[in-house]
N, C-alpha and C positions, 0 to 999 in steps of 0.2 A: 545214597538213596535219593538222588536228585529227582528222578522220575516220580518217586513216591511223594516227595514234598510238592512238586509241581501239580500233580493230580489232586492232592489234598487241598492246596491253595485254590485251584480252580473250582472245586466243590464249595469251599468256604465262600469265595467271592459270589458264586451263583446264589447260594443260600442267603447271603446278605442283600443281594440285589432284589430277591423276592421280598424280603422284609421291608426294604426301602420302598418298593413299589406299593406294598400294602399301606405303609405310612402315607405315601403320596395320595392314595385314594381318599384320605381324610382331610388333606390340606389343599387349599386352593393353590394352583401352580400353572405356569405357562407350559402347555403341552408341546410347544415348538422350541423350547429351550434345548440346546444340544445335549446337555447332560440328561435331562428328563427323557428326551427322545431316545438316547442311548439305552437307558434303563428299560424303557418299554420295548425297544427293538430286541434286546437280549432276552428278556423274560417272556415275551409274548409267545414265541414258538414252544416254550415248555408249558406255559399255563393254559394256552388255548385248548388243547385236547382234554384237559381235566375240567375246564369250564364247560365244555360241551357235555361231558359225562355227568357233571353235578350242576343242575340248574340252581340259580340263587334261591335260597330258602328265606322268605320274608325280607328280601332285599339284601341279604348278606351272602357274599361270595365265599364259599368254603374251599375253593380250589387252591388258594395259596397254602392252606394247611396240608392238603393232600400232596401238593408239590413239594413242600418242605419235608414231609415224611418220606416220599419217594426219593428225593435227593439224598437224605440221610441213609436210606437203605442202600441205594446204589453206591454211595461213597464207601460204606462199610464193606460191601461186596468187592468193589474194585480195589480198595486198599488191602483187603484181605488176600486177594489174588496176587497183587503186587508184592505183598510181604512174603508170600509163599515162594514166588518166583525169584525175588531178589534176596 
C-alpha cells in the first residue's frame, strides 16, 4: 500500500503546513527566509480561494479552518477510494 501511504503523508504534510502558517501569522518572522517563503508558496494556492470566499470577520481569518476541514474531507475521500481500489 505504498501509494496509500504516500497520499496520506502528502495530506498530513499539507495540513501541518497550514497549521504552521497560522502560527506564523502570530509571530514576528522574516518573510524572505527560504523556509518561511516555502511554507507560504505551498499553502497560498490552497488558501487564497477560501480567503476570497470568506472575508475576515473582525480581523480574524477563518480560511485556515475551512482549508483544514476541506483537506480532511478530501483526504478521507481519496484514501477511501484508494483503499477500495487497492
